N, C-alpha and C positions, 0 to 999 in steps of 0.2 A: 504494500500500500504506500503510495506516494502522497505525502501531505506536506504542504509548504508551511513550515513554521518560520515566519520571517524574523521572529525574535523570541528568545527564551532566556529569561533572566531570573536568577534565583537571588533573592534578597533575604538575608537572615536578620531577624529582629527579635530581640529578647523580650519585648513588652507585649507581644501578641499572645492571646489565649487561644491556641490552636493553629491550624494551618489555613492559609488563604490562597485561593486560586482566582486570579482576576485576569481579564484580558479583553481583547477587541476582536470581533469577527468582521472581516471585510467581505461584504456580500459581493460576489463576482458577477452576478447577472445584471444586465442593464435594465431590464424590466422585471423585477421580482414579482412572483405570484403573491408572496406574503413575506413580511419582514419578521415574522414570529420565528425565533430560533431558540431552541432549548439546549442547555448544556447540562449533562448528567454525569455524575461521578459515581462509580461502583467500586467498592473495595475488592480488589482481585483476590485477596486472601480469604475473603468471606463473600463469595458470589451470591449467596442467598440473603445477604443483608439488604436492608432497604436502601436503594440508591438515593443520592441527594441531587435535586434538580433545581435549576434557576433559569429564568427566561431573560434573554438579553434585552436591553432597552432599544429604542428606535434607532440609535446610532451604532448598535452592535456591541456595546460594553456589557460585561457581566462580572459578577463578584460572587464567589462560592466559598463558604466556610466549612471545613471538615474538622472533626474533633480529634482524630488520631493520625499519627504518622503511618503511612502505608503506601503501597503502590495502587493506583487507581486506574480503572479503565474510563477514559473520558470519551463521551459520545456527544457529537454535535449533530442536531437534527432539526430540520425545518419542514414546513408543510410542502408536500410534493417534491421533496429533494432527497437525495440519497444521504443516509447517515454516514458520518465520518467518525471513525473510532481509532484511538491510539492510547497508549499507556503513558502514565506520568507518575513520578515518585514525589511524594510530599514528605519533607522532613519536619521534625518537631520544630514548632514555632517559626515557620518559614512562610514567605509569600512568593508565589510563582506567578510571573506575568508572561502571558503569551499573546501572540497575534496570529490569527488563522484566516486564510483565504477559504471561503465557503460559498457555494459548494466547490469541491475540488475540481480542478480542470481535467483531471483524469479520474475515471470511475474507480473507487476504492475496491470494488468487487472483482475487477479484472484479474487480480493476482490469484485468487482462489477459485475462479470460475471452473476450471477443469480439474482441480485437485481434490476438492471436498475435504481439505484438511483444516480443522478448526484452528484459527490463529491464537485463541486463548490458551488451549491445552496442547496444541500441535499433535492432534490425533484425528483418526477417521471414524472410530467407533462411536455409535450413538449420534451420527450425523445423517440427516435425511434431506432429500431434494425438496425444493420449493417449486410449486407449479402455479403459474399465473394465467389469468384470462378467465373467460366464462367456461366453467368446467362442466363438461358433459361427457359421459363415457360409460363403459360397462360397469356392472355391479362390483366386479373385482377391484376396480379403481377406487370406488368409494369405501370398500372394505379396508384397503390399504390406508386411506385417509383416517378412517375410524380407529385403526390399530396403531396409528402414529408412525407409519412408514413413509408417508408423504405429507407435506405441509402445504396448505393452500395459501398463496401469497396475495390474492385479491385480483380485481379486474383492471386496476390501473397499472399500466406498464410504462416506465419512464425511459427505458433504454440503459439505465444504470441501477439495476435491482439486485438484491442478494440472491444467490442461487442455492444456498444451503442453510440448514438450521441445525445448530448443535443443541441437542436436548440436554446434554450434561451441563452446559454453561448458559443455556437459554439465550443463545446469541445467533443472529442471522448474519451471514457473511457471503 
């Protein structure tokens, strides 16, 4: 996955209570469908823990506070745009400032399109394909959906959509 991080600065400050992640999202589309962009942080060491989310303001600025030092999976998502996901480590009493071009100019799902390898756990087991579009087919297809062997992705296809779903990490890629 190629993501352009134009700036990554770590500033250590002794008077902060916890870790802070703040930044600016540069919207790359000239005619955006929506300026609603969500930033979500999930603790990689505790994937079942509740993720922390914040919405950027109209200029793309966001500020997210987390309580503990850990490595987080950061997800940037907008309406009708592909999610961009990367990992970031937050150290005790630190502030991390980032600038992100979104949506990325290259589809983040291209790297895993053919492999089906989960980027979170680097494995293929418990990974199922995602099928898009109006679904009609034999009963055997719907049995696979019901058994969790295929995931339905919806009828909106953007040209940059995830191809796989990892059931272990509950992640689309």
